Backbone and ligand atoms as CSV (ligand in chain L), in Angstrom:
chain,resi,resn,atom,element,x,y,z
A,1,UNK,N,N,37.966,87.749,109.629
A,1,UNK,CA,C,36.618,87.387,109.149
A,1,UNK,C,C,36.264,85.979,109.617
A,2,UNK,N,N,35.166,85.831,110.389
A,2,UNK,CA,C,34.766,84.476,110.826
A,2,UNK,C,C,34.384,83.616,109.645
A,3,UNK,N,N,34.450,82.298,109.797
A,3,UNK,CA,C,34.079,81.428,108.671
A,3,UNK,C,C,32.604,81.590,108.285
A,4,UNK,N,N,32.334,81.395,107.013
A,4,UNK,CA,C,30.944,81.525,106.551
A,4,UNK,C,C,30.686,80.425,105.557
A,5,UNK,N,N,29.397,80.166,105.279
A,5,UNK,CA,C,29.073,79.201,104.240
A,5,UNK,C,C,28.450,79.957,103.076
A,6,UNK,N,N,28.776,79.491,101.914
A,6,UNK,CA,C,28.285,80.141,100.702
A,6,UNK,C,C,27.062,79.381,100.202
A,7,UNK,N,N,25.929,80.056,100.139
A,7,UNK,CA,C,24.742,79.435,99.585
A,7,UNK,C,C,24.982,79.203,98.084
A,8,UNK,N,N,24.629,78.036,97.597
A,8,UNK,CA,C,24.808,77.818,96.153
A,8,UNK,C,C,24.089,78.915,95.378
A,9,UNK,N,N,24.783,79.479,94.383
A,9,UNK,CA,C,24.182,80.636,93.723
A,9,UNK,C,C,23.012,80.173,92.852
A,10,UNK,N,N,21.952,80.876,92.980
A,10,UNK,CA,C,20.774,80.556,92.191
A,10,UNK,C,C,20.504,81.697,91.228
A,11,UNK,N,N,19.793,81.413,90.196
A,11,UNK,CA,C,19.513,82.451,89.220
A,11,UNK,C,C,18.739,83.607,89.867
A,12,UNK,N,N,17.964,83.258,90.874
A,12,UNK,CA,C,17.120,84.284,91.478
A,12,UNK,C,C,17.901,85.248,92.385
A,13,UNK,N,N,19.122,84.852,92.766
A,13,UNK,CA,C,19.905,85.745,93.641
A,13,UNK,C,C,20.352,86.967,92.858
A,14,UNK,N,N,19.832,88.129,93.228
A,14,UNK,CA,C,20.194,89.339,92.521
A,14,UNK,C,C,21.215,90.152,93.286
A,15,UNK,N,N,21.167,90.022,94.608
A,15,UNK,CA,C,22.031,90.866,95.400
A,15,UNK,C,C,22.937,90.009,96.286
A,16,UNK,N,N,24.054,90.574,96.579
A,16,UNK,CA,C,24.941,89.937,97.549
A,16,UNK,C,C,24.286,90.109,98.915
A,17,UNK,N,N,24.130,89.004,99.642
A,17,UNK,CA,C,23.383,89.093,100.873
A,17,UNK,C,C,24.040,88.286,101.964
A,18,UNK,N,N,24.118,88.850,103.139
A,18,UNK,CA,C,24.654,88.099,104.296
A,18,UNK,C,C,23.514,87.884,105.268
A,19,UNK,N,N,23.339,86.643,105.698
A,19,UNK,CA,C,22.392,86.422,106.789
A,19,UNK,C,C,23.105,85.666,107.901
A,20,UNK,N,N,22.686,85.933,109.126
A,20,UNK,CA,C,23.248,85.231,110.283
A,20,UNK,C,C,22.095,84.505,110.957
A,21,UNK,N,N,22.210,83.188,111.072
A,21,UNK,CA,C,21.125,82.426,111.679
A,21,UNK,C,C,21.149,82.614,113.188
A,22,UNK,N,N,20.084,82.170,113.828
A,22,UNK,CA,C,20.001,82.296,115.296
A,22,UNK,C,C,21.069,81.483,115.996
A,23,UNK,N,N,21.635,80.512,115.279
A,23,UNK,CA,C,22.711,79.699,115.862
A,23,UNK,C,C,24.078,80.357,115.622
A,24,UNK,N,N,24.099,81.489,114.945
A,24,UNK,CA,C,25.349,82.193,114.711
A,24,UNK,C,C,26.105,81.724,113.468
A,25,UNK,N,N,25.401,81.101,112.533
A,25,UNK,CA,C,26.058,80.658,111.310
A,25,UNK,C,C,25.867,81.742,110.252
A,26,UNK,N,N,26.999,82.113,109.628
A,26,UNK,CA,C,26.949,83.178,108.617
A,26,UNK,C,C,26.730,82.551,107.255
A,27,UNK,N,N,25.725,83.012,106.560
A,27,UNK,CA,C,25.458,82.488,105.209
A,27,UNK,C,C,25.518,83.631,104.220
A,28,UNK,N,N,26.167,83.376,103.102
A,28,UNK,CA,C,26.287,84.413,102.083
A,28,UNK,C,C,25.652,83.910,100.797
A,29,UNK,N,N,24.809,84.763,100.214
A,29,UNK,CA,C,24.256,84.444,98.896
A,29,UNK,C,C,24.946,85.344,97.901
A,30,UNK,N,N,25.555,84.719,96.914
A,30,UNK,CA,C,26.327,85.487,95.931
A,30,UNK,C,C,25.716,85.349,94.540
A,31,UNK,N,N,25.297,86.439,93.968
A,31,UNK,CA,C,24.820,86.375,92.580
A,31,UNK,C,C,26.002,86.043,91.628
A,32,UNK,N,N,25.711,85.480,90.472
A,32,UNK,CA,C,26.793,85.049,89.575
A,32,UNK,C,C,27.686,86.188,89.099
A,33,UNK,N,N,27.104,87.379,88.925
A,33,UNK,CA,C,27.930,88.465,88.359
A,33,UNK,C,C,28.906,89.060,89.364
A,34,UNK,N,N,28.822,88.659,90.609
A,34,UNK,CA,C,29.768,89.189,91.615
A,34,UNK,C,C,30.940,88.218,91.715
A,35,UNK,N,N,32.147,88.723,91.682
A,35,UNK,CA,C,33.318,87.859,91.771
A,35,UNK,C,C,33.628,87.554,93.243
A,36,UNK,N,N,34.419,86.495,93.470
A,36,UNK,CA,C,34.763,86.156,94.872
A,36,UNK,C,C,35.519,87.297,95.573
A,37,UNK,N,N,36.529,87.922,94.929
A,37,UNK,CA,C,37.168,89.064,95.626
A,37,UNK,C,C,36.218,90.189,95.953
A,38,UNK,N,N,35.259,90.450,95.057
A,38,UNK,CA,C,34.241,91.503,95.352
A,38,UNK,C,C,33.410,91.101,96.566
A,39,UNK,N,N,33.066,89.827,96.587
A,39,UNK,CA,C,32.252,89.332,97.713
A,39,UNK,C,C,33.037,89.455,99.024
A,40,UNK,N,N,34.326,89.083,98.995
A,40,UNK,CA,C,35.101,89.139,100.215
A,40,UNK,C,C,35.313,90.563,100.704
A,41,UNK,N,N,35.483,91.468,99.753
A,41,UNK,CA,C,35.596,92.890,100.127
A,41,UNK,C,C,34.309,93.362,100.801
A,42,UNK,N,N,33.193,92.888,100.286
A,42,UNK,CA,C,31.892,93.262,100.875
A,42,UNK,C,C,31.793,92.715,102.298
A,43,UNK,N,N,32.210,91.463,102.466
A,43,UNK,CA,C,32.160,90.857,103.815
A,43,UNK,C,C,33.039,91.635,104.799
A,44,UNK,N,N,34.228,92.011,104.358
A,44,UNK,CA,C,35.114,92.777,105.246
A,44,UNK,C,C,34.471,94.108,105.600
A,45,UNK,N,N,33.827,94.749,104.599
A,45,UNK,CA,C,33.190,96.038,104.883
A,45,UNK,C,C,32.044,95.901,105.889
A,46,UNK,N,N,31.507,94.673,105.987
A,46,UNK,CA,C,30.399,94.463,106.936
A,46,UNK,C,C,30.862,93.781,108.230
A,47,UNK,N,N,32.182,93.667,108.413
A,47,UNK,CA,C,32.667,92.857,109.536
A,47,UNK,C,C,32.264,93.408,110.923
A,48,UNK,N,N,32.156,94.742,111.027
A,48,UNK,CA,C,31.728,95.303,112.339
A,48,UNK,C,C,30.325,94.798,112.685
A,49,UNK,N,N,29.438,94.884,111.692
A,49,UNK,CA,C,28.053,94.429,111.891
A,49,UNK,C,C,28.019,92.943,112.201
A,50,UNK,N,N,28.805,92.153,111.438
A,50,UNK,CA,C,28.845,90.698,111.640
A,50,UNK,C,C,29.311,90.360,113.043
A,51,UNK,N,N,30.419,91.004,113.449
A,51,UNK,CA,C,30.955,90.673,114.771
A,51,UNK,C,C,30.029,91.104,115.905
A,52,UNK,N,N,29.382,92.251,115.768
A,52,UNK,CA,C,28.490,92.679,116.865
A,52,UNK,C,C,27.254,91.767,116.920
A,53,UNK,N,N,26.806,91.302,115.743
A,53,UNK,CA,C,25.657,90.379,115.746
A,53,UNK,C,C,26.039,89.062,116.421
A,54,UNK,N,N,27.225,88.577,116.078
A,54,UNK,CA,C,27.667,87.305,116.685
A,54,UNK,C,C,27.828,87.451,118.193
A,55,UNK,N,N,28.314,88.594,118.648
A,55,UNK,CA,C,28.443,88.852,120.090
A,55,UNK,C,C,27.083,88.798,120.776
A,56,UNK,N,N,26.112,89.437,120.140
A,56,UNK,CA,C,24.740,89.463,120.707
A,56,UNK,C,C,24.176,88.077,120.828
A,57,UNK,N,N,24.395,87.265,119.796
A,57,UNK,CA,C,23.872,85.877,119.812
A,57,UNK,C,C,24.545,85.103,120.947
A,58,UNK,N,N,25.872,85.289,121.064
A,58,UNK,CA,C,26.599,84.576,122.102
A,58,UNK,C,C,26.118,84.948,123.511
A,59,UNK,N,N,25.899,86.255,123.737
A,59,UNK,CA,C,25.484,86.641,125.086
A,59,UNK,C,C,24.045,86.200,125.378
A,60,UNK,N,N,23.194,86.192,124.318
A,60,UNK,CA,C,21.811,85.718,124.511
A,60,UNK,C,C,21.817,84.231,124.844
A,61,UNK,N,N,22.754,83.500,124.235
A,61,UNK,CA,C,22.807,82.042,124.490
A,61,UNK,C,C,23.279,81.729,125.899
A,62,UNK,N,N,24.175,82.559,126.454
A,62,UNK,CA,C,24.648,82.242,127.793
A,62,UNK,C,C,23.597,82.656,128.832
A,63,UNK,N,N,22.834,83.707,128.546
A,63,UNK,CA,C,21.778,84.120,129.465
A,63,UNK,C,C,20.621,83.137,129.476
A,64,UNK,N,N,20.276,82.630,128.327
A,64,UNK,CA,C,19.107,81.769,128.206
A,64,UNK,C,C,19.488,80.554,127.344
A,65,UNK,N,N,20.263,79.625,127.947
A,65,UNK,CA,C,20.718,78.500,127.119
A,65,UNK,C,C,19.541,77.678,126.596
A,66,UNK,N,N,19.687,77.224,125.377
A,66,UNK,CA,C,18.609,76.415,124.778
A,66,UNK,C,C,18.329,75.216,125.665
A,67,UNK,N,N,17.093,75.060,126.056
A,67,UNK,CA,C,16.774,73.953,126.947
A,67,UNK,C,C,16.585,72.669,126.130
A,68,UNK,N,N,17.063,71.563,126.689
A,68,UNK,CA,C,16.890,70.320,125.932
A,68,UNK,C,C,15.412,70.013,125.797
A,69,UNK,N,N,15.067,69.436,124.667
A,69,UNK,CA,C,13.651,69.087,124.406
A,69,UNK,C,C,13.209,67.969,125.340
A,70,UNK,N,N,12.044,68.146,125.940
A,70,UNK,CA,C,11.512,67.104,126.814
A,70,UNK,C,C,10.712,66.113,125.970
A,71,UNK,N,N,10.877,64.842,126.288
A,71,UNK,CA,C,10.033,63.856,125.596
A,71,UNK,C,C,8.675,63.836,126.323
A,72,UNK,N,N,7.710,63.204,125.692
A,72,UNK,CA,C,6.393,63.052,126.288
A,72,UNK,C,C,6.509,62.345,127.647
A,73,UNK,N,N,7.377,61.340,127.680
A,73,UNK,CA,C,7.575,60.534,128.910
A,73,UNK,C,C,8.142,61.416,130.031
A,74,UNK,N,N,9.117,62.251,129.686
A,74,UNK,CA,C,9.695,63.158,130.674
A,74,UNK,C,C,8.625,64.060,131.262
A,75,UNK,N,N,7.813,64.594,130.341
A,75,UNK,CA,C,6.764,65.535,130.754
A,75,UNK,C,C,5.791,64.865,131.732
A,76,UNK,N,N,5.364,63.629,131.400
A,76,UNK,CA,C,4.418,62.914,132.265
A,76,UNK,C,C,5.036,62.694,133.654
A,77,UNK,N,N,6.305,62.340,133.671
A,77,UNK,CA,C,6.997,62.101,134.952
A,77,UNK,C,C,7.088,63.425,135.751
A,78,UNK,N,N,7.453,64.500,135.071
A,78,UNK,CA,C,7.580,65.789,135.771
A,78,UNK,C,C,6.233,66.259,136.273
A,79,UNK,N,N,5.177,65.970,135.473
A,79,UNK,CA,C,3.854,66.377,135.894
A,79,UNK,C,C,3.445,65.648,137.186
A,80,UNK,N,N,3.818,64.368,137.275
A,80,UNK,CA,C,3.545,63.600,138.496
A,80,UNK,C,C,4.261,64.185,139.703
A,81,UNK,N,N,5.556,64.501,139.494
A,81,UNK,CA,C,6.350,65.075,140.578
A,81,UNK,C,C,5.745,66.429,141.007
A,82,UNK,N,N,5.382,67.237,140.020
A,82,UNK,CA,C,4.815,68.546,140.314
A,82,UNK,C,C,3.493,68.419,141.076
A,83,UNK,N,N,2.678,67.448,140.684
A,83,UNK,CA,C,1.384,67.260,141.356
A,83,UNK,C,C,1.586,66.811,142.809
A,84,UNK,N,N,2.542,65.914,142.998
A,84,UNK,CA,C,2.843,65.457,144.356
A,84,UNK,C,C,3.354,66.651,145.210
A,85,UNK,N,N,4.252,67.418,144.612
A,85,UNK,CA,C,4.804,68.572,145.317
A,85,UNK,C,C,3.699,69.559,145.690
A,86,UNK,N,N,2.846,69.915,144.707
A,86,UNK,CA,C,1.791,70.899,144.952
A,86,UNK,C,C,0.805,70.363,146.026
A,87,UNK,N,N,0.453,69.087,145.910
A,87,UNK,CA,C,-0.524,68.528,146.840
A,87,UNK,C,C,0.006,68.531,148.276
A,88,UNK,N,N,1.232,68.066,148.454
A,88,UNK,CA,C,1.768,68.015,149.827
A,88,UNK,C,C,2.036,69.412,150.389
A,89,UNK,N,N,2.572,70.281,149.564
A,89,UNK,CA,C,2.881,71.633,150.052
A,89,UNK,C,C,1.591,72.431,150.339
A,90,UNK,N,N,0.570,72.264,149.509
A,90,UNK,CA,C,-0.692,72.970,149.756
A,90,UNK,C,C,-1.260,72.506,151.096
A,91,UNK,N,N,-1.229,71.228,151.334
A,91,UNK,CA,C,-1.765,70.690,152.600
A,91,UNK,C,C,-0.987,71.257,153.772
A,92,UNK,N,N,0.319,71.315,153.607
A,92,UNK,CA,C,1.193,71.856,154.660
A,92,UNK,C,C,0.918,73.340,154.938
A,93,UNK,N,N,0.952,74.176,153.900
A,93,UNK,CA,C,0.760,75.603,154.100
A,93,UNK,C,C,-0.694,75.905,154.498
A,94,UNK,N,N,-1.609,75.069,154.055
A,94,UNK,CA,C,-2.993,75.351,154.384
A,94,UNK,C,C,-3.339,75.046,155.839
A,95,UNK,N,N,-2.423,74.364,156.539
A,95,UNK,CA,C,-2.597,74.219,157.989
A,95,UNK,C,C,-2.601,75.592,158.627
A,96,UNK,N,N,-1.839,76.491,158.036
A,96,UNK,CA,C,-1.804,77.867,158.512
A,96,UNK,C,C,-3.024,78.657,158.039
A,97,UNK,N,N,-3.326,78.588,156.702
A,97,UNK,CA,C,-4.366,79.466,156.152
A,97,UNK,C,C,-5.783,78.926,156.344
A,98,UNK,N,N,-5.914,77.623,156.219
A,98,UNK,CA,C,-7.250,77.016,156.367
A,98,UNK,C,C,-8.284,77.516,155.353
A,99,UNK,N,N,-7.863,77.636,154.094
A,99,UNK,CA,C,-8.808,77.946,153.030
A,99,UNK,C,C,-9.328,76.638,152.455
A,100,UNK,N,N,-10.394,76.726,151.616
A,100,UNK,CA,C,-10.782,75.476,150.964
A,100,UNK,C,C,-10.587,75.586,149.460
A,101,UNK,N,N,-9.959,74.591,148.901
A,101,UNK,CA,C,-9.701,74.594,147.462
A,101,UNK,C,C,-10.234,73.298,146.839
A,102,UNK,N,N,-10.417,73.335,145.535
A,102,UNK,CA,C,-10.987,72.166,144.835
A,102,UNK,C,C,-9.889,71.387,144.140
A,103,UNK,N,N,-9.834,71.508,142.809
A,103,UNK,CA,C,-8.878,70.665,142.085
A,103,UNK,C,C,-7.488,71.314,141.987
A,104,UNK,N,N,-6.498,70.455,141.970
A,104,UNK,CA,C,-5.121,70.912,141.731
A,104,UNK,C,C,-4.756,70.361,140.350
A,105,UNK,N,N,-4.448,71.247,139.444
A,105,UNK,CA,C,-4.164,70.815,138.064
A,105,UNK,C,C,-2.762,71.282,137.681
A,106,UNK,N,N,-2.031,70.373,137.054
A,106,UNK,CA,C,-0.689,70.725,136.573
A,106,UNK,C,C,-0.741,70.910,135.079
A,107,UNK,N,N,-0.245,72.041,134.622
A,107,UNK,CA,C,-0.314,72.362,133.215
A,107,UNK,C,C,1.053,72.638,132.605
A,108,UNK,N,N,1.075,72.585,131.290
A,108,UNK,CA,C,2.259,72.995,130.540
A,108,UNK,C,C,1.984,74.392,130.006
A,109,UNK,N,N,2.459,75.399,130.734
A,109,UNK,CA,C,2.164,76.757,130.336
A,109,UNK,C,C,3.439,77.503,129.963
A,110,UNK,N,N,3.323,78.371,129.008
A,110,UNK,CA,C,4.504,79.077,128.549
A,110,UNK,C,C,4.722,80.383,129.327
A,111,UNK,N,N,3.655,80.913,129.922
A,111,UNK,CA,C,3.791,82.275,130.463
A,111,UNK,C,C,3.585,82.418,131.958
A,112,UNK,N,N,3.067,81.395,132.625
A,112,UNK,CA,C,2.865,81.592,134.052
A,112,UNK,C,C,3.223,80.367,134.879
A,113,UNK,N,N,3.531,80.667,136.152
A,113,UNK,CA,C,3.915,79.601,137.089
A,113,UNK,C,C,2.693,78.968,137.730
A,114,UNK,N,N,1.625,79.768,137.837
A,114,UNK,CA,C,0.441,79.222,138.485
A,114,UNK,C,C,-0.712,80.159,138.319
A,115,UNK,N,N,-1.888,79.663,138.668
A,115,UNK,CA,C,-3.068,80.534,138.649
A,115,UNK,C,C,-4.112,79.924,139.590
A,116,UNK,N,N,-5.109,80.773,139.890
A,116,UNK,CA,C,-6.139,80.346,140.821
A,116,UNK,C,C,-7.446,80.816,140.251
A,117,UNK,N,N,-8.447,79.939,140.207
A,117,UNK,CA,C,-9.744,80.363,139.653
A,117,UNK,C,C,-10.674,80.744,140.791
A,118,UNK,N,N,-11.691,81.526,140.428
A,118,UNK,CA,C,-12.658,81.956,141.445
A,118,UNK,C,C,-13.399,80.763,142.045
A,119,UNK,N,N,-13.441,79.670,141.296
A,119,UNK,CA,C,-14.123,78.482,141.806
A,119,UNK,C,C,-13.279,77.706,142.818
A,120,UNK,N,N,-12.025,78.136,142.974
A,120,UNK,CA,C,-11.165,77.490,143.965
A,120,UNK,C,C,-10.271,76.395,143.376
A,121,UNK,N,N,-10.107,76.393,142.049
A,121,UNK,CA,C,-9.158,75.458,141.433
A,121,UNK,C,C,-7.777,76.094,141.354
A,122,UNK,N,N,-6.786,75.296,141.660
A,122,UNK,CA,C,-5.427,75.812,141.640
A,122,UNK,C,C,-4.636,75.144,140.524
A,123,UNK,N,N,-4.020,75.939,139.674
A,123,UNK,CA,C,-3.227,75.403,138.557
A,123,UNK,C,C,-1.773,75.747,138.758
A,124,UNK,N,N,-0.913,74.798,138.429
A,124,UNK,CA,C,0.518,75.049,138.520
A,124,UNK,C,C,1.218,74.576,137.281
A,125,UNK,N,N,2.283,75.273,136.937
A,125,UNK,CA,C,3.141,74.868,135.825
A,125,UNK,C,C,3.947,73.643,136.251
A,126,UNK,N,N,4.076,72.663,135.351
A,126,UNK,CA,C,4.836,71.443,135.714
A,126,UNK,C,C,6.272,71.760,136.071
A,127,UNK,N,N,6.738,72.942,135.638
A,127,UNK,CA,C,8.144,73.307,135.917
A,127,UNK,C,C,8.428,73.637,137.380
A,128,UNK,N,N,7.374,73.672,138.210
A,128,UNK,CA,C,7.651,73.832,139.641
A,128,UNK,C,C,8.471,72.634,140.127
A,129,UNK,N,N,8.455,71.554,139.354
A,129,UNK,CA,C,9.237,70.353,139.715
A,129,UNK,C,C,10.719,70.537,139.378
A,130,UNK,N,N,11.059,71.584,138.640
A,130,UNK,CA,C,12.427,71.764,138.170
A,130,UNK,C,C,13.173,72.878,138.852
A,131,UNK,N,N,12.489,73.656,139.671
A,131,UNK,CA,C,13.124,74.832,140.288
A,131,UNK,C,C,13.414,74.537,141.757
A,132,UNK,N,N,14.270,75.368,142.397
A,132,UNK,CA,C,14.577,75.163,143.814
A,132,UNK,C,C,13.302,75.157,144.649
A,133,UNK,N,N,13.282,74.314,145.693
A,133,UNK,CA,C,12.082,74.108,146.467
A,133,UNK,C,C,11.530,75.405,147.105
A,134,UNK,N,N,12.456,76.278,147.563
A,134,UNK,CA,C,11.930,77.504,148.218
A,134,UNK,C,C,11.150,78.383,147.243
A,135,UNK,N,N,11.488,78.289,145.917
A,135,UNK,CA,C,10.752,79.072,144.931
A,135,UNK,C,C,9.404,78.422,144.620
A,136,UNK,N,N,9.411,77.087,144.581
A,136,UNK,CA,C,8.133,76.372,144.389
A,136,UNK,C,C,7.187,76.669,145.555
A,137,UNK,N,N,7.753,76.723,146.776
A,137,UNK,CA,C,6.934,77.063,147.955
A,137,UNK,C,C,6.275,78.414,147.795
A,138,UNK,N,N,7.060,79.388,147.308
A,138,UNK,CA,C,6.505,80.732,147.139
A,138,UNK,C,C,5.348,80.721,146.128
A,139,UNK,N,N,5.532,80.005,145.013
A,139,UNK,CA,C,4.478,79.943,143.962
A,139,UNK,C,C,3.210,79.323,144.530
A,140,UNK,N,N,3.383,78.262,145.315
A,140,UNK,CA,C,2.247,77.550,145.881
A,140,UNK,C,C,1.505,78.462,146.897
A,141,UNK,N,N,2.275,79.136,147.743
A,141,UNK,CA,C,1.651,80.032,148.729
A,141,UNK,C,C,0.967,81.217,148.029
A,142,UNK,N,N,1.578,81.703,146.950
A,142,UNK,CA,C,1.006,82.807,146.194
A,142,UNK,C,C,-0.401,82.436,145.721
A,143,UNK,N,N,-0.529,81.271,145.055
A,143,UNK,CA,C,-1.835,80.876,144.551
A,143,UNK,C,C,-2.814,80.542,145.683
A,144,UNK,N,N,-2.300,79.930,146.727
A,144,UNK,CA,C,-3.155,79.634,147.878
A,144,UNK,C,C,-3.708,80.912,148.502
A,145,UNK,N,N,-2.885,81.941,148.594
A,145,UNK,CA,C,-3.309,83.204,149.201
A,145,UNK,C,C,-4.393,83.904,148.374
A,146,UNK,N,N,-4.449,83.589,147.077
A,146,UNK,CA,C,-5.531,84.170,146.253
A,146,UNK,C,C,-6.899,83.693,146.689
A,147,UNK,N,N,-6.951,82.580,147.411
A,147,UNK,CA,C,-8.236,82.099,147.920
A,147,UNK,C,C,-8.744,83.032,149.007
A,148,UNK,N,N,-7.839,83.782,149.637
A,148,UNK,CA,C,-8.228,84.755,150.653
A,148,UNK,C,C,-8.410,86.141,150.051
A,149,UNK,N,N,-7.597,86.458,149.068
A,149,UNK,CA,C,-7.643,87.769,148.394
A,149,UNK,C,C,-7.466,87.515,146.911
A,150,UNK,N,N,-8.562,87.770,146.155
A,150,UNK,CA,C,-8.478,87.502,144.729
A,150,UNK,C,C,-7.937,88.723,143.996
A,151,UNK,N,N,-6.742,89.162,144.370
A,151,UNK,CA,C,-6.137,90.388,143.800
A,151,UNK,C,C,-4.703,90.417,144.229
A,152,UNK,N,N,-3.980,91.507,143.880
A,152,UNK,CA,C,-2.613,91.663,144.364
A,152,UNK,C,C,-2.505,92.887,145.273
A,153,UNK,N,N,-3.469,93.037,146.155
A,153,UNK,CA,C,-3.470,94.209,147.070
A,153,UNK,C,C,-2.485,94.016,148.195
A,154,UNK,N,N,-2.371,95.050,149.052
A,154,UNK,CA,C,-1.519,94.926,150.240
A,154,UNK,C,C,-1.979,93.775,151.109
A,155,UNK,N,N,-3.290,93.631,151.209
A,155,UNK,CA,C,-3.828,92.551,152.035
A,155,UNK,C,C,-3.366,91.193,151.523
A,156,UNK,N,N,-3.328,91.059,150.165
A,156,UNK,CA,C,-2.870,89.818,149.570
A,156,UNK,C,C,-1.425,89.536,149.938
A,157,UNK,N,N,-0.566,90.549,149.764
A,157,UNK,CA,C,0.877,90.347,150.053
A,157,UNK,C,C,1.093,90.092,151.550
A,158,UNK,N,N,0.236,90.685,152.402
A,158,UNK,CA,C,0.356,90.400,153.840
A,158,UNK,C,C,0.049,88.925,154.112
A,159,UNK,N,N,-0.928,88.404,153.388
A,159,UNK,CA,C,-1.257,86.986,153.531
A,159,UNK,C,C,-0.052,86.106,153.136
A,160,UNK,N,N,0.523,86.448,151.975
A,160,UNK,CA,C,1.689,85.668,151.503
A,160,UNK,C,C,2.813,85.719,152.556
A,161,UNK,N,N,3.018,86.940,153.090
A,161,UNK,CA,C,4.137,87.144,154.039
A,161,UNK,C,C,3.940,86.388,155.362
A,162,UNK,N,N,2.725,85.977,155.635
A,162,UNK,CA,C,2.509,85.213,156.867
A,162,UNK,C,C,3.317,83.915,156.896
A,163,UNK,N,N,3.477,83.306,155.724
A,163,UNK,CA,C,4.316,82.074,155.692
A,163,UNK,C,C,5.592,82.246,154.883
A,164,UNK,N,N,5.639,83.231,153.969
A,164,UNK,CA,C,6.831,83.471,153.164
A,164,UNK,C,C,7.244,84.940,153.356
A,165,UNK,N,N,7.879,85.252,154.484
A,165,UNK,CA,C,8.174,86.676,154.759
A,165,UNK,C,C,9.167,87.276,153.754
A,166,UNK,N,N,9.995,86.479,153.150
A,166,UNK,CA,C,10.990,87.024,152.181
A,166,UNK,C,C,10.502,86.926,150.740
A,167,UNK,N,N,9.212,87.053,150.528
A,167,UNK,CA,C,8.667,86.862,149.174
A,167,UNK,C,C,9.232,87.840,148.143
A,168,UNK,N,N,9.599,89.071,148.597
A,168,UNK,CA,C,10.163,90.046,147.646
A,168,UNK,C,C,11.424,89.505,146.986
A,169,UNK,N,N,12.290,88.980,147.845
A,169,UNK,CA,C,13.553,88.405,147.399
A,169,UNK,C,C,13.311,87.225,146.445
A,170,UNK,N,N,12.345,86.389,146.815
A,170,UNK,CA,C,12.071,85.178,146.013
A,170,UNK,C,C,11.492,85.547,144.656
A,171,UNK,N,N,10.680,86.590,144.628
A,171,UNK,CA,C,10.120,87.025,143.344
A,171,UNK,C,C,11.199,87.475,142.408
A,172,UNK,N,N,12.179,88.195,142.993
A,172,UNK,CA,C,13.326,88.635,142.170
A,172,UNK,C,C,14.095,87.417,141.650
A,173,UNK,N,N,14.296,86.457,142.517
A,173,UNK,CA,C,15.025,85.239,142.112
A,173,UNK,C,C,14.280,84.511,140.990
A,174,UNK,N,N,12.973,84.459,141.116
A,174,UNK,CA,C,12.150,83.748,140.162
A,174,UNK,C,C,12.149,84.408,138.791
A,175,UNK,N,N,12.253,85.735,138.783
A,175,UNK,CA,C,12.287,86.448,137.487
A,175,UNK,C,C,13.501,86.071,136.660
A,176,UNK,N,N,14.546,85.599,137.327
A,176,UNK,CA,C,15.754,85.192,136.596
A,176,UNK,C,C,15.676,83.780,136.026
A,177,UNK,N,N,14.594,83.111,136.353
A,177,UNK,CA,C,14.411,81.753,135.799
A,177,UNK,C,C,13.462,81.864,134.607
A,178,UNK,N,N,13.933,81.380,133.466
A,178,UNK,CA,C,13.110,81.485,132.265
A,178,UNK,C,C,12.172,80.299,132.198
A,179,UNK,N,N,10.901,80.626,132.026
A,179,UNK,CA,C,9.895,79.587,131.944
A,179,UNK,C,C,10.082,78.700,130.692
L,1,ZN,ZN,ZN,-1.197,86.355,141.752
C-alpha cells in the first residue's frame, strides 16, 4: 500500500473516501465511526484501483511534464525573440513567394501556433521561440502561404511544399510538442 495522508476527520465526513490528487497524493477521509483497521482493509481492497490511477498519473507526467511557470519578464523576452525570428524568416521565405503582408503580431495562445487574417496580418505564438528552428520555419511558411491560398486545399499544400518539401514529416513532429 503506497503512503497516504489522512484528512483530519470532520463531523461532516460520512463515508470513507479515497481521493488521489493530480500530483499523485493519496488522501483518505475517515469518518469517526470507522476504525483504523477497517479503514486499512478498505484501502487494501481498493489497491488495484489506487495503483492503476497512480500509474496513469505517472505516465501522463512523463508524456507532458509540467512546464515551469514563465514570469512576465521571461514572456516579454521570448516575445521579442519570436518577433525577430518571424520578421527575419518571413522576409527570407517571402523572397520566394513575394506576397504582401501587413502586421506581424506575437501572441500568447493556448491552442494555435499561428494564424493569418484576410487583411494580411500574420500572428504567431511566442512559443515559436522555444521550438527547433526547422519547425518554426514550417509554421512561418504555413501562415505565409495562406496569403496565396486562404484555405488548406491541395494548392495551399503545394505552395508550402515549394520551400518546405518535408512538411508532412514536420507536422507530425510538431504534433508531439505540447503548446
Ligand atoms: Zn493553416
